[in-house]
All heavy atoms as a GROMACS GRO file, in nm:
protein
  579
    1MET      N    1  -1.787  -0.180  -0.136
    1MET     CA    2  -1.652  -0.200  -0.166
    1MET      C    3  -1.577  -0.061  -0.160
    1MET      O    4  -1.628   0.038  -0.207
    1MET     CB    5  -1.638  -0.254  -0.314
    1MET     CG    6  -1.525  -0.351  -0.343
    1MET     SD    7  -1.456  -0.465  -0.226
    1MET     CE    8  -1.570  -0.600  -0.239
    2VAL      N    9  -1.463  -0.058  -0.100
    2VAL     CA   10  -1.379   0.066  -0.087
    2VAL      C   11  -1.248   0.044  -0.166
    2VAL      O   12  -1.184  -0.053  -0.147
    2VAL     CB   13  -1.353   0.096   0.060
    2VAL    CG1   14  -1.255   0.215   0.068
    2VAL    CG2   15  -1.482   0.128   0.136
    3ILE      N   16  -1.222   0.141  -0.251
    3ILE     CA   17  -1.090   0.137  -0.324
    3ILE      C   18  -1.001   0.233  -0.254
    3ILE      O   19  -1.031   0.352  -0.230
    3ILE     CB   20  -1.109   0.183  -0.472
    3ILE    CG1   21  -1.212   0.094  -0.543
    3ILE    CG2   22  -0.977   0.183  -0.545
    3ILE    CD1   23  -1.173  -0.049  -0.554
    4GLY      N   24  -0.878   0.181  -0.220
    4GLY     CA   25  -0.778   0.265  -0.156
    4GLY      C   26  -0.654   0.273  -0.246
    4GLY      O   27  -0.618   0.168  -0.304
    5VAL      N   28  -0.592   0.387  -0.255
    5VAL     CA   29  -0.470   0.404  -0.329
    5VAL      C   30  -0.366   0.446  -0.223
    5VAL      O   31  -0.382   0.548  -0.159
    5VAL     CB   32  -0.479   0.507  -0.440
    5VAL    CG1   33  -0.348   0.521  -0.509
    5VAL    CG2   34  -0.588   0.471  -0.539
    6ILE      N   35  -0.265   0.358  -0.201
    6ILE     CA   36  -0.171   0.379  -0.097
    6ILE      C   37  -0.032   0.400  -0.162
    6ILE      O   38   0.021   0.313  -0.233
    6ILE     CB   39  -0.167   0.260   0.001
    6ILE    CG1   40  -0.306   0.228   0.050
    6ILE    CG2   41  -0.071   0.286   0.114
    6ILE    CD1   42  -0.331   0.089   0.080
    7MET      N   43   0.025   0.522  -0.134
    7MET     CA   44   0.156   0.548  -0.183
    7MET      C   45   0.258   0.506  -0.073
    7MET      O   46   0.230   0.541   0.046
    7MET     CB   47   0.175   0.696  -0.220
    7MET     CG   48   0.106   0.742  -0.348
    7MET     SD   49  -0.073   0.750  -0.342
    7MET     CE   50  -0.097   0.888  -0.237
    8VAL      N   51   0.357   0.429  -0.109
    8VAL     CA   52   0.445   0.370  -0.012
    8VAL      C   53   0.590   0.410  -0.036
    8VAL      O   54   0.641   0.400  -0.151
    8VAL     CB   55   0.432   0.215  -0.011
    8VAL    CG1   56   0.525   0.154   0.094
    8VAL    CG2   57   0.286   0.174   0.010
    9ASN      N   58   0.659   0.451   0.070
    9ASN     CA   59   0.807   0.472   0.066
    9ASN      C   60   0.870   0.359   0.145
    9ASN      O   61   0.816   0.315   0.248
    9ASN     CB   62   0.846   0.605   0.123
    9ASN     CG   63   0.817   0.717   0.031
    9ASN    OD1   64   0.821   0.704  -0.084
    9ASN    ND2   65   0.791   0.834   0.090
   10VAL      N   66   0.985   0.313   0.094
   10VAL     CA   67   1.055   0.203   0.163
   10VAL      C   68   1.201   0.240   0.183
   10VAL      O   69   1.252   0.337   0.132
   10VAL     CB   70   1.047   0.072   0.079
   10VAL    CG1   71   0.901   0.028   0.058
   10VAL    CG2   72   1.120   0.081  -0.054
   11VAL      N   73   1.265   0.159   0.268
   11VAL     CA   74   1.411   0.176   0.296
   11VAL      C   75   1.484   0.159   0.164
   11VAL      O   76   1.462   0.066   0.092
   11VAL     CB   77   1.455   0.071   0.399
   11VAL    CG1   78   1.606   0.081   0.418
   11VAL    CG2   79   1.377   0.086   0.526
   12PRO      N   80   1.570   0.256   0.132
   12PRO     CA   81   1.651   0.248   0.010
   12PRO      C   82   1.725   0.114  -0.004
   12PRO      O   83   1.782   0.067   0.094
   12PRO     CB   84   1.749   0.365   0.019
   12PRO     CG   85   1.680   0.464   0.105
   12PRO     CD   86   1.605   0.381   0.203
   13GLY      N   87   1.711   0.048  -0.121
   13GLY     CA   88   1.776  -0.077  -0.144
   13GLY      C   89   1.691  -0.196  -0.100
   13GLY      O   90   1.725  -0.312  -0.128
   14GLN      N   91   1.576  -0.172  -0.039
   14GLN     CA   92   1.486  -0.281   0.009
   14GLN      C   93   1.360  -0.292  -0.075
   14GLN      O   94   1.261  -0.354  -0.033
   14GLN     CB   95   1.456  -0.262   0.155
   14GLN     CG   96   1.574  -0.272   0.245
   14GLN     CD   97   1.641  -0.406   0.238
   14GLN    OE1   98   1.575  -0.505   0.243
   14GLN    NE2   99   1.770  -0.405   0.221
   15GLU      N  100   1.363  -0.236  -0.198
   15GLU     CA  101   1.243  -0.238  -0.280
   15GLU      C  102   1.189  -0.381  -0.308
   15GLU      O  103   1.068  -0.407  -0.304
   15GLU     CB  104   1.264  -0.162  -0.411
   15GLU     CG  105   1.284  -0.012  -0.395
   15GLU     CD  106   1.428   0.030  -0.354
   15GLU    OE1  107   1.519  -0.057  -0.347
   15GLU    OE2  108   1.451   0.148  -0.332
   16LYS      N  109   1.284  -0.467  -0.345
   16LYS     CA  110   1.239  -0.608  -0.378
   16LYS      C  111   1.181  -0.678  -0.260
   16LYS      O  112   1.078  -0.743  -0.269
   16LYS     CB  113   1.359  -0.682  -0.436
   16LYS     CG  114   1.316  -0.818  -0.500
   16LYS     CD  115   1.431  -0.878  -0.575
   16LYS     CE  116   1.420  -0.823  -0.718
   16LYS     NZ  117   1.505  -0.887  -0.815
   17ALA      N  118   1.243  -0.662  -0.144
   17ALA     CA  119   1.192  -0.725  -0.022
   17ALA      C  120   1.056  -0.670   0.017
   17ALA      O  121   0.963  -0.739   0.058
   17ALA     CB  122   1.294  -0.706   0.092
   18ALA      N  123   1.044  -0.536   0.004
   18ALA     CA  124   0.916  -0.473   0.036
   18ALA      C  125   0.806  -0.522  -0.060
   18ALA      O  126   0.693  -0.549  -0.019
   18ALA     CB  127   0.927  -0.321   0.029
   19TYR      N  128   0.840  -0.528  -0.193
   19TYR     CA  129   0.747  -0.574  -0.290
   19TYR      C  130   0.700  -0.716  -0.257
   19TYR      O  131   0.582  -0.749  -0.257
   19TYR     CB  132   0.810  -0.569  -0.430
   19TYR     CG  133   0.720  -0.628  -0.538
   19TYR    CD1  134   0.624  -0.540  -0.600
   19TYR    CD2  135   0.730  -0.758  -0.578
   19TYR    CE1  136   0.542  -0.591  -0.696
   19TYR    CE2  137   0.641  -0.808  -0.676
   19TYR     CZ  138   0.552  -0.723  -0.737
   19TYR     OH  139   0.468  -0.771  -0.836
   20ASN      N  140   0.792  -0.802  -0.220
   20ASN     CA  141   0.755  -0.942  -0.186
   20ASN      C  142   0.663  -0.947  -0.064
   20ASN      O  143   0.570  -1.029  -0.062
   20ASN     CB  144   0.876  -1.029  -0.167
   20ASN     CG  145   0.953  -1.054  -0.296
   20ASN    OD1  146   0.891  -1.054  -0.406
   20ASN    ND2  147   1.084  -1.069  -0.286
   21GLN      N  148   0.688  -0.862   0.033
   21GLN     CA  149   0.602  -0.857   0.153
   21GLN      C  150   0.463  -0.807   0.114
   21GLN      O  151   0.362  -0.862   0.156
   21GLN     CB  152   0.660  -0.769   0.256
   21GLN     CG  153   0.777  -0.828   0.330
   21GLN     CD  154   0.829  -0.736   0.439
   21GLN    OE1  155   0.826  -0.613   0.424
   21GLN    NE2  156   0.892  -0.793   0.539
   22LEU      N  157   0.458  -0.700   0.035
   22LEU     CA  158   0.326  -0.648  -0.006
   22LEU      C  159   0.245  -0.744  -0.088
   22LEU      O  160   0.122  -0.750  -0.075
   22LEU     CB  161   0.350  -0.516  -0.090
   22LEU     CG  162   0.402  -0.395  -0.012
   22LEU    CD1  163   0.441  -0.284  -0.111
   22LEU    CD2  164   0.298  -0.349   0.090
   23MET      N  165   0.310  -0.828  -0.166
   23MET     CA  166   0.238  -0.924  -0.245
   23MET      C  167   0.162  -1.025  -0.160
   23MET      O  168   0.063  -1.087  -0.207
   23MET     CB  169   0.336  -1.004  -0.339
   23MET     CG  170   0.391  -0.920  -0.455
   23MET     SD  171   0.261  -0.875  -0.569
   23MET     CE  172   0.217  -1.035  -0.635
   24ASN      N  173   0.198  -1.040  -0.034
   24ASN     CA  174   0.138  -1.137   0.053
   24ASN      C  175   0.031  -1.074   0.147
   24ASN      O  176  -0.021  -1.146   0.233
   24ASN     CB  177   0.245  -1.206   0.139
   24ASN     CG  178   0.333  -1.297   0.052
   24ASN    OD1  179   0.282  -1.370  -0.034
   24ASN    ND2  180   0.461  -1.283   0.075
   25VAL      N  181  -0.001  -0.949   0.128
   25VAL     CA  182  -0.101  -0.882   0.212
   25VAL      C  183  -0.241  -0.894   0.147
   25VAL      O  184  -0.258  -0.854   0.031
   25VAL     CB  185  -0.064  -0.734   0.234
   25VAL    CG1  186  -0.172  -0.663   0.312
   25VAL    CG2  187   0.072  -0.724   0.303
   26ASN      N  188  -0.336  -0.952   0.222
   26ASN     CA  189  -0.471  -0.963   0.173
   26ASN      C  190  -0.534  -0.830   0.153
   26ASN      O  191  -0.516  -0.740   0.239
   26ASN     CB  192  -0.554  -1.045   0.271
   26ASN     CG  193  -0.524  -1.193   0.266
   26ASN    OD1  194  -0.473  -1.244   0.170
   26ASN    ND2  195  -0.547  -1.257   0.379
   27GLY      N  196  -0.606  -0.815   0.046
   27GLY     CA  197  -0.675  -0.686   0.015
   27GLY      C  198  -0.601  -0.600  -0.088
   27GLY      O  199  -0.661  -0.507  -0.138
   28ILE      N  200  -0.473  -0.636  -0.117
   28ILE     CA  201  -0.402  -0.559  -0.217
   28ILE      C  202  -0.433  -0.621  -0.352
   28ILE      O  203  -0.422  -0.739  -0.376
   28ILE     CB  204  -0.250  -0.562  -0.188
   28ILE    CG1  205  -0.220  -0.481  -0.066
   28ILE    CG2  206  -0.174  -0.509  -0.308
   28ILE    CD1  207  -0.075  -0.478  -0.019
   29LYS      N  208  -0.480  -0.535  -0.446
   29LYS     CA  209  -0.516  -0.580  -0.574
   29LYS      C  210  -0.404  -0.565  -0.678
   29LYS      O  211  -0.387  -0.656  -0.758
   29LYS     CB  212  -0.641  -0.496  -0.621
   29LYS     CG  213  -0.707  -0.544  -0.740
   29LYS     CD  214  -0.833  -0.462  -0.764
   29LYS     CE  215  -0.906  -0.513  -0.892
   29LYS     NZ  216  -1.028  -0.440  -0.920
   30GLU      N  217  -0.331  -0.453  -0.669
   30GLU     CA  218  -0.225  -0.428  -0.764
   30GLU      C  219  -0.111  -0.351  -0.692
   30GLU      O  220  -0.136  -0.274  -0.603
   30GLU     CB  221  -0.274  -0.341  -0.882
   30GLU     CG  222  -0.381  -0.403  -0.960
   30GLU     CD  223  -0.439  -0.309  -1.066
   30GLU    OE1  224  -0.366  -0.274  -1.159
   30GLU    OE2  225  -0.554  -0.269  -1.052
   31ILE      N  226   0.011  -0.371  -0.740
   31ILE     CA  227   0.126  -0.302  -0.688
   31ILE      C  228   0.210  -0.252  -0.806
   31ILE      O  229   0.242  -0.331  -0.894
   31ILE     CB  230   0.214  -0.388  -0.598
   31ILE    CG1  231   0.134  -0.446  -0.480
   31ILE    CG2  232   0.338  -0.313  -0.543
   31ILE    CD1  233   0.209  -0.551  -0.406
   32TYR      N  234   0.242  -0.122  -0.801
   32TYR     CA  235   0.327  -0.063  -0.909
   32TYR      C  236   0.449  -0.004  -0.847
   32TYR      O  237   0.439   0.078  -0.756
   32TYR     CB  238   0.249   0.047  -0.985
   32TYR     CG  239   0.128  -0.006  -1.055
   32TYR    CD1  240  -0.001   0.010  -0.993
   32TYR    CD2  241   0.138  -0.069  -1.178
   32TYR    CE1  242  -0.115  -0.042  -1.060
   32TYR    CE2  243   0.025  -0.118  -1.241
   32TYR     CZ  244  -0.104  -0.106  -1.180
   32TYR     OH  245  -0.214  -0.150  -1.244
   33HIS      N  246   0.567  -0.043  -0.893
   33HIS     CA  247   0.694   0.019  -0.856
   33HIS      C  248   0.707   0.143  -0.939
   33HIS      O  249   0.702   0.134  -1.060
   33HIS     CB  250   0.808  -0.078  -0.877
   33HIS     CG  251   0.938  -0.025  -0.828
   33HIS    ND1  252   1.052  -0.023  -0.908
   33HIS    CD2  253   0.975   0.031  -0.711
   33HIS    CE1  254   1.149   0.029  -0.840
   33HIS    NE2  255   1.109   0.062  -0.725
   34VAL      N  256   0.726   0.258  -0.877
   34VAL     CA  257   0.728   0.385  -0.952
   34VAL      C  258   0.849   0.468  -0.916
   34VAL      O  259   0.914   0.440  -0.812
   34VAL     CB  260   0.600   0.466  -0.928
   34VAL    CG1  261   0.475   0.396  -0.980
   34VAL    CG2  262   0.581   0.499  -0.778
   35CYS      N  263   0.884   0.562  -0.998
   35CYS     CA  264   0.995   0.654  -0.970
   35CYS      C  265   0.933   0.786  -0.930
   35CYS      O  266   0.829   0.826  -0.983
   35CYS     CB  267   1.076   0.671  -1.096
   35CYS     SG  268   1.159   0.518  -1.150
   36GLY      N  269   0.997   0.855  -0.843
   36GLY     CA  270   0.950   0.989  -0.798
   36GLY      C  271   0.944   0.993  -0.647
   36GLY      O  272   1.025   0.934  -0.578
   37GLU      N  273   0.846   1.064  -0.595
   37GLU     CA  274   0.833   1.087  -0.451
   37GLU      C  275   0.808   0.959  -0.377
   37GLU      O  276   0.847   0.942  -0.260
   37GLU     CB  277   0.717   1.184  -0.426
   37GLU     CG  278   0.706   1.229  -0.280
   37GLU     CD  279   0.608   1.337  -0.260
   37GLU    OE1  280   0.562   1.403  -0.357
   37GLU    OE2  281   0.573   1.364  -0.144
   38TYR      N  282   0.740   0.863  -0.438
   38TYR     CA  283   0.703   0.732  -0.373
   38TYR      C  284   0.777   0.621  -0.442
   38TYR      O  285   0.812   0.631  -0.562
   38TYR     CB  286   0.556   0.713  -0.370
   38TYR     CG  287   0.483   0.822  -0.297
   38TYR    CD1  288   0.420   0.928  -0.363
   38TYR    CD2  289   0.479   0.824  -0.157
   38TYR    CE1  290   0.358   1.031  -0.296
   38TYR    CE2  291   0.422   0.925  -0.085
   38TYR     CZ  292   0.355   1.028  -0.155
   38TYR     OH  293   0.295   1.128  -0.091
   39ASP      N  294   0.788   0.505  -0.375
   39ASP     CA  295   0.851   0.388  -0.435
   39ASP      C  296   0.746   0.291  -0.493
   39ASP      O  297   0.770   0.226  -0.594
   39ASP     CB  298   0.930   0.315  -0.326
   39ASP     CG  299   1.043   0.400  -0.278
   39ASP    OD1  300   1.122   0.452  -0.361
   39ASP    OD2  301   1.055   0.418  -0.151
   40PHE      N  302   0.625   0.283  -0.430
   40PHE     CA  303   0.518   0.198  -0.481
   40PHE      C  304   0.383   0.271  -0.474
   40PHE      O  305   0.359   0.350  -0.382
   40PHE     CB  306   0.510   0.070  -0.391
   40PHE     CG  307   0.626  -0.018  -0.403
   40PHE    CD1  308   0.724  -0.019  -0.304
   40PHE    CD2  309   0.645  -0.104  -0.508
   40PHE    CE1  310   0.839  -0.099  -0.313
   40PHE    CE2  311   0.753  -0.189  -0.519
   40PHE     CZ  312   0.852  -0.185  -0.418
   41ILE      N  313   0.299   0.232  -0.567
   41ILE     CA  314   0.160   0.270  -0.561
   41ILE      C  315   0.086   0.141  -0.546
   41ILE      O  316   0.104   0.047  -0.628
   41ILE     CB  317   0.114   0.340  -0.696
   41ILE    CG1  318   0.196   0.465  -0.722
   41ILE    CG2  319  -0.035   0.370  -0.685
   41ILE    CD1  320   0.183   0.575  -0.619
   42VAL      N  321   0.008   0.129  -0.439
   42VAL     CA  322  -0.059   0.006  -0.409
   42VAL      C  323  -0.214   0.032  -0.422
   42VAL      O  324  -0.265   0.132  -0.364
   42VAL     CB  325  -0.030  -0.040  -0.262
   42VAL    CG1  326  -0.116  -0.162  -0.223
   42VAL    CG2  327   0.116  -0.069  -0.247
   43ILE      N  328  -0.282  -0.050  -0.499
   43ILE     CA  329  -0.423  -0.038  -0.517
   43ILE      C  330  -0.489  -0.146  -0.432
   43ILE      O  331  -0.454  -0.266  -0.448
   43ILE     CB  332  -0.467  -0.056  -0.665
   43ILE    CG1  333  -0.381   0.034  -0.756
   43ILE    CG2  334  -0.615  -0.031  -0.678
   43ILE    CD1  335  -0.397   0.183  -0.731
   44SER      N  336  -0.581  -0.110  -0.346
   44SER     CA  337  -0.650  -0.208  -0.264
   44SER      C  338  -0.797  -0.202  -0.288
   44SER      O  339  -0.854  -0.099  -0.325
   44SER     CB  340  -0.619  -0.178  -0.117
   44SER     OG  341  -0.680  -0.061  -0.075
   45GLU      N  342  -0.866  -0.313  -0.264
   45GLU     CA  343  -1.011  -0.323  -0.272
   45GLU      C  344  -1.055  -0.402  -0.156
   45GLU      O  345  -1.023  -0.520  -0.144
   45GLU     CB  346  -1.051  -0.394  -0.404
   45GLU     CG  347  -1.197  -0.387  -0.432
   45GLU     CD  348  -1.230  -0.440  -0.570
   45GLU    OE1  349  -1.166  -0.395  -0.666
   45GLU    OE2  350  -1.319  -0.526  -0.575
   46VAL      N  351  -1.124  -0.334  -0.061
   46VAL     CA  352  -1.167  -0.396   0.063
   46VAL      C  353  -1.311  -0.365   0.091
   46VAL      O  354  -1.373  -0.283   0.023
   46VAL     CB  355  -1.075  -0.349   0.180
   46VAL    CG1  356  -0.932  -0.399   0.162
   46VAL    CG2  357  -1.076  -0.198   0.193
   47GLU      N  358  -1.361  -0.428   0.199
   47GLU     CA  359  -1.506  -0.418   0.231
   47GLU      C  360  -1.550  -0.280   0.283
   47GLU      O  361  -1.660  -0.240   0.267
   47GLU     CB  362  -1.545  -0.531   0.329
   47GLU     CG  363  -1.542  -0.665   0.269
   47GLU     CD  364  -1.642  -0.681   0.149
   47GLU    OE1  365  -1.752  -0.630   0.160
   47GLU    OE2  366  -1.601  -0.743   0.051
   48GLY      N  367  -1.463  -0.216   0.359
   48GLY     CA  368  -1.504  -0.090   0.422
   48GLY      C  369  -1.379  -0.011   0.466
   48GLY      O  370  -1.264  -0.055   0.460
   49LEU      N  371  -1.406   0.107   0.521
   49LEU     CA  372  -1.301   0.195   0.564
   49LEU      C  373  -1.220   0.137   0.681
   49LEU      O  374  -1.100   0.153   0.690
   49LEU     CB  375  -1.357   0.332   0.606
   49LEU     CG  376  -1.399   0.419   0.490
   49LEU    CD1  377  -1.460   0.548   0.538
   49LEU    CD2  378  -1.284   0.450   0.394
   50SER      N  379  -1.288   0.065   0.772
   50SER     CA  380  -1.213   0.007   0.889
   50SER      C  381  -1.116  -0.103   0.836
   50SER      O  382  -1.007  -0.114   0.888
   50SER     CB  383  -1.307  -0.051   0.990
   50SER     OG  384  -1.390  -0.154   0.936
   51THR      N  385  -1.160  -0.177   0.730
   51THR     CA  386  -1.071  -0.280   0.676
   51THR      C  387  -0.955  -0.213   0.602
   51THR      O  388  -0.840  -0.261   0.607
   51THR     CB  389  -1.153  -0.373   0.579
   51THR    OG1  390  -1.265  -0.422   0.649
   51THR    CG2  391  -1.068  -0.484   0.531
   52LEU      N  392  -0.980  -0.102   0.534
   52LEU     CA  393  -0.872  -0.028   0.469
   52LEU      C  394  -0.773   0.022   0.572
   52LEU      O  395  -0.650   0.013   0.554
   52LEU     CB  396  -0.927   0.090   0.385
   52LEU     CG  397  -0.825   0.177   0.319
   52LEU    CD1  398  -0.740   0.097   0.219
   52LEU    CD2  399  -0.892   0.293   0.249
   53ASN      N  400  -0.822   0.071   0.682
   53ASN     CA  401  -0.737   0.118   0.790
   53ASN      C  402  -0.647   0.010   0.843
   53ASN      O  403  -0.526   0.027   0.862
   53ASN     CB  404  -0.816   0.183   0.903
   53ASN     CG  405  -0.735   0.252   1.009
   53ASN    OD1  406  -0.641   0.323   0.970
   53ASN    ND2  407  -0.766   0.234   1.130
   54LYS      N  408  -0.706  -0.108   0.861
   54LYS     CA  409  -0.626  -0.223   0.906
   54LYS      C  410  -0.522  -0.266   0.806
   54LYS      O  411  -0.405  -0.301   0.840
   54LYS     CB  412  -0.717  -0.342   0.940
   54LYS     CG  413  -0.803  -0.320   1.067
   54LYS     CD  414  -0.899  -0.434   1.081
   54LYS     CE  415  -0.991  -0.400   1.195
   54LYS     NZ  416  -1.100  -0.501   1.212
   55LEU      N  417  -0.555  -0.259   0.678
   55LEU     CA  418  -0.464  -0.292   0.569
   55LEU      C  419  -0.348  -0.194   0.574
   55LEU      O  420  -0.230  -0.235   0.562
   55LEU     CB  421  -0.537  -0.285   0.433
   55LEU     CG  422  -0.446  -0.298   0.309
   55LEU    CD1  423  -0.395  -0.437   0.294
   55LEU    CD2  424  -0.524  -0.262   0.186
   56VAL      N  425  -0.370  -0.065   0.582
   56VAL     CA  426  -0.264   0.033   0.590
   56VAL      C  427  -0.176   0.010   0.710
   56VAL      O  428  -0.056   0.019   0.704
   56VAL     CB  429  -0.324   0.173   0.585
   56VAL    CG1  430  -0.213   0.280   0.610
   56VAL    CG2  431  -0.391   0.205   0.452
   57ASP      N  432  -0.242  -0.023   0.824
   57ASP     CA  433  -0.161  -0.055   0.944
   57ASP      C  434  -0.069  -0.171   0.920
   57ASP      O  435   0.048  -0.174   0.962
   57ASP     CB  436  -0.255  -0.081   1.063
   57ASP     CG  437  -0.319   0.042   1.117
   57ASP    OD1  438  -0.276   0.157   1.089
   57ASP    OD2  439  -0.418   0.027   1.193
   58THR      N  440  -0.116  -0.272   0.852
   58THR     CA  441  -0.037  -0.394   0.820
   58THR      C  442   0.084  -0.351   0.733
   58THR      O  443   0.191  -0.400   0.755
   58THR     CB  444  -0.123  -0.496   0.747
   58THR    OG1  445  -0.225  -0.540   0.840
   58THR    CG2  446  -0.040  -0.619   0.709
   59ILE      N  447   0.056  -0.267   0.633
   59ILE     CA  448   0.164  -0.222   0.543
   59ILE      C  449   0.270  -0.144   0.626
   59ILE      O  450   0.388  -0.166   0.613
   59ILE     CB  451   0.110  -0.135   0.426
   59ILE    CG1  452   0.027  -0.224   0.336
   59ILE    CG2  453   0.223  -0.064   0.354
   59ILE    CD1  454  -0.051  -0.144   0.231
   60ARG      N  455   0.224  -0.059   0.713
   60ARG     CA  456   0.313   0.026   0.797
   60ARG      C  457   0.398  -0.057   0.892
   60ARG      O  458   0.504  -0.012   0.935
   60ARG     CB  459   0.237   0.130   0.870
   60ARG     CG  460   0.180   0.236   0.782
   60ARG     CD  461   0.104   0.336   0.863
   60ARG     NE  462   0.054   0.447   0.781
   60ARG     CZ  463  -0.041   0.531   0.819
   60ARG    NH1  464  -0.097   0.519   0.942
   60ARG    NH2  465  -0.080   0.630   0.739
   61GLU      N  466   0.352  -0.170   0.928
   61GLU     CA  467   0.422  -0.258   1.023
   61GLU      C  468   0.548  -0.322   0.962
   61GLU      O  469   0.634  -0.370   1.035
   61GLU     CB  470   0.329  -0.371   1.079
   61GLU     CG  471   0.224  -0.317   1.174
   61GLU     CD  472   0.119  -0.421   1.211
   61GLU    OE1  473   0.131  -0.540   1.163
   61GLU    OE2  474   0.033  -0.388   1.288
   62SER      N  475   0.558  -0.324   0.834
   62SER     CA  476   0.676  -0.381   0.767
   62SER      C  477   0.802  -0.300   0.802
   62SER      O  478   0.801  -0.176   0.798
   62SER     CB  479   0.655  -0.378   0.614
   62SER     OG  480   0.780  -0.415   0.553
   63GLU      N  481   0.907  -0.371   0.835
   63GLU     CA  482   1.035  -0.306   0.864
   63GLU      C  483   1.094  -0.237   0.744
   63GLU      O  484   1.180  -0.148   0.761
   63GLU     CB  485   1.136  -0.407   0.922
   63GLU     CG  486   1.182  -0.512   0.826
   63GLU     CD  487   1.093  -0.634   0.817
   63GLU    OE1  488   0.984  -0.638   0.881
   63GLU    OE2  489   1.124  -0.723   0.738
   64ASN      N  490   1.048  -0.272   0.626
   64ASN     CA  491   1.099  -0.207   0.501
   64ASN      C  492   1.021  -0.078   0.463
   64ASN      O  493   1.066  -0.002   0.377
   64ASN     CB  494   1.094  -0.305   0.386
   64ASN     CG  495   1.184  -0.422   0.408
   64ASN    OD1  496   1.295  -0.403   0.453
   64ASN    ND2  497   1.136  -0.542   0.384
   65VAL      N  498   0.905  -0.053   0.524
   65VAL     CA  499   0.826   0.060   0.490
   65VAL      C  500   0.860   0.176   0.584
   65VAL      O  501   0.860   0.161   0.704
   65VAL     CB  502   0.674   0.024   0.502
   65VAL    CG1  503   0.588   0.151   0.482
   65VAL    CG2  504   0.640  -0.078   0.395
   66THR      N  505   0.885   0.294   0.525
   66THR     CA  506   0.916   0.412   0.600
   66THR      C  507   0.805   0.511   0.613
   66THR      O  508   0.792   0.585   0.711
   66THR     CB  509   1.040   0.488   0.546
   66THR    OG1  510   1.014   0.526   0.408
   66THR    CG2  511   1.166   0.393   0.550
   67ALA      N  512   0.715   0.512   0.513
   67ALA     CA  513   0.601   0.607   0.514
   67ALA      C  514   0.497   0.561   0.416
   67ALA      O  515   0.522   0.492   0.320
   67ALA     CB  516   0.647   0.746   0.480
   68THR      N  517   0.370   0.603   0.448
   68THR     CA  518   0.257   0.584   0.348
   68THR      C  519   0.174   0.706   0.342
   68THR      O  520   0.173   0.792   0.430
   68THR     CB  521   0.168   0.463   0.398
   68THR    OG1  522   0.106   0.500   0.520
   68THR    CG2  523   0.247   0.332   0.409
   69GLN      N  524   0.105   0.713   0.232
   69GLN     CA  525   0.002   0.822   0.208
   69GLN      C  526  -0.112   0.753   0.142
   69GLN      O  527  -0.092   0.680   0.040
   69GLN     CB  528   0.060   0.931   0.123
   69GLN     CG  529  -0.035   1.041   0.084
   69GLN     CD  530  -0.048   1.142   0.200
   69GLN    OE1  531   0.047   1.166   0.272
   69GLN    NE2  532  -0.167   1.193   0.219
   70THR      N  533  -0.235   0.766   0.194
   70THR     CA  534  -0.347   0.695   0.141
   70THR      C  535  -0.458   0.792   0.093
   70THR      O  536  -0.486   0.887   0.162
   70THR     CB  537  -0.408   0.605   0.252
   70THR    OG1  538  -0.305   0.516   0.300
   70THR    CG2  539  -0.523   0.522   0.197
   71VAL      N  540  -0.517   0.760  -0.020
   71VAL     CA  541  -0.635   0.830  -0.069
   71VAL      C  542  -0.744   0.722  -0.088
   71VAL      O  543  -0.713   0.609  -0.122
   71VAL     CB  544  -0.611   0.909  -0.197
   71VAL    CG1  545  -0.516   1.026  -0.167
   71VAL    CG2  546  -0.562   0.826  -0.307
   72VAL      N  547  -0.867   0.761  -0.072
   72VAL     CA  548  -0.981   0.672  -0.083
   72VAL      C  549  -1.062   0.712  -0.206
   72VAL      O  550  -1.098   0.828  -0.226
   72VAL     CB  551  -1.073   0.680   0.040
   72VAL    CG1  552  -1.190   0.584   0.027
   72VAL    CG2  553  -0.992   0.643   0.167
   73GLY      N  554  -1.092   0.613  -0.290
   73GLY     CA  555  -1.170   0.636  -0.412
   73GLY      C  556  -1.316   0.667  -0.370
   73GLY      O  557  -1.368   0.609  -0.273
   74ALA      N  558  -1.379   0.752  -0.446
   74ALA     CA  559  -1.521   0.788  -0.425
   74ALA      C  560  -1.596   0.782  -0.556
   74ALA      O  561  -1.540   0.809  -0.662
   74ALA     CB  562  -1.529   0.926  -0.364
   75GLU      N  563  -1.721   0.745  -0.547
   75GLU     CA  564  -1.807   0.742  -0.664
   75GLU      C  565  -1.853   0.883  -0.697
   75GLU      O  566  -1.873   0.963  -0.609
   75GLU     CB  567  -1.927   0.654  -0.639
   75GLU     CG  568  -1.892   0.502  -0.629
   75GLU     CD  569  -2.014   0.418  -0.622
   75GLU    OE1  570  -2.117   0.454  -0.682
   75GLU    OE2  571  -2.008   0.319  -0.556
   76LEU      N  572  -1.873   0.912  -0.826
   76LEU     CA  573  -1.922   1.041  -0.867
   76LEU      C  574  -2.074   1.035  -0.885
   76LEU      O  575  -2.131   0.937  -0.924
   76LEU     CB  576  -1.860   1.083  -0.999
   76LEU     CG  577  -1.712   1.115  -0.998
   76LEU    CD1  578  -1.656   1.147  -1.134
   76LEU    CD2  579  -1.687   1.235  -0.902
   0.00000   0.00000   0.00000
């Protein structure tokens, strides 16, 4: 299992539409609307890095998303 944390920026004023789209993406476990540099923090749990890459590509395809930044969780 791979945990991904994806920070998402969206078109100003389209936060609700972006949230609704993100809620329908398979592999997304949690979504937090935040204030600051990013609009959303998305927590994903997927089978592997290639699946995480496809998930991020799906998020980026949304017309409401302007940018993403992804970090991958690692075991200690």
